[in-house]
C-alpha positions in Angstrom: 57.2 -21.2 -29.1 55.7 -24.7 -29.6 57.4 -27.7 -28.2 59.4 -30.1 -30.4 59.3 -33.8 -29.4 62.6 -35.4 -30.5 63.5 -39.1 -30.3 67.2 -40.1 -30.5 67.9 -43.7 -31.4 71.3 -45.4 -31.2 72.8 -48.9 -31.3 75.8 -49.1 -29.0 76.6 -52.6 -30.2 77.0 -52.0 -34.0 78.4 -48.4 -34.2 81.1 -46.4 -32.7 78.6 -44.4 -30.7 79.4 -44.7 -27.0 77.6 -43.8 -23.8 80.3 -41.1 -23.5 79.4 -39.5 -26.8 75.7 -39.7 -26.0 76.4 -37.9 -22.7 77.9 -35.0 -24.8 75.1 -34.9 -27.4 72.0 -35.3 -25.3 72.7 -32.4 -23.0 73.2 -30.2 -26.0 69.9 -31.2 -27.5 68.1 -30.8 -24.1 69.5 -27.3 -23.8 67.7 -26.1 -26.9 64.6 -24.1 -25.8 61.3 -25.9 -26.6 62.9 -29.3 -27.4 61.9 -32.4 -25.4 64.4 -35.2 -25.9 63.9 -38.9 -25.4 66.9 -41.2 -26.1 66.7 -45.0 -26.7 69.4 -47.6 -27.3 68.4 -50.4 -29.6 68.4 -53.9 -28.0 68.0 -56.2 -31.1 67.9 -56.3 -34.9 64.8 -54.3 -36.1 64.4 -52.5 -32.8 65.2 -49.1 -34.4 62.4 -49.6 -36.9 60.0 -50.5 -34.1 61.0 -47.4 -32.1 60.6 -45.2 -35.2 57.2 -46.6 -36.0 56.1 -46.1 -32.4 57.4 -42.6 -32.4 55.3 -41.9 -35.5 52.2 -43.3 -33.8 52.9 -41.3 -30.7 53.1 -38.1 -32.8 56.8 -37.3 -32.2 58.0 -34.4 -34.4 61.5 -35.7 -35.1 63.5 -38.9 -35.0 67.2 -38.9 -35.2 69.4 -42.0 -35.7 72.9 -41.6 -34.2 75.6 -43.1 -36.5 79.4 -42.9 -36.5 81.0 -40.0 -38.4 
């Protein structure tokens, strides 16, 4: 099985995503065989776009933006 490199991006300041919810989601993602997860919280306006652009340059396979349900 090949490895999947996953980036999770979330903004704790502008959504209902909390550190608590991230502590539930990230372990679930990490438990998937073959998936390598990196999580980043955005720090300022436009940061998510910068993180996504860098992830593309770095060759990450998947980028996920966490948003409220």
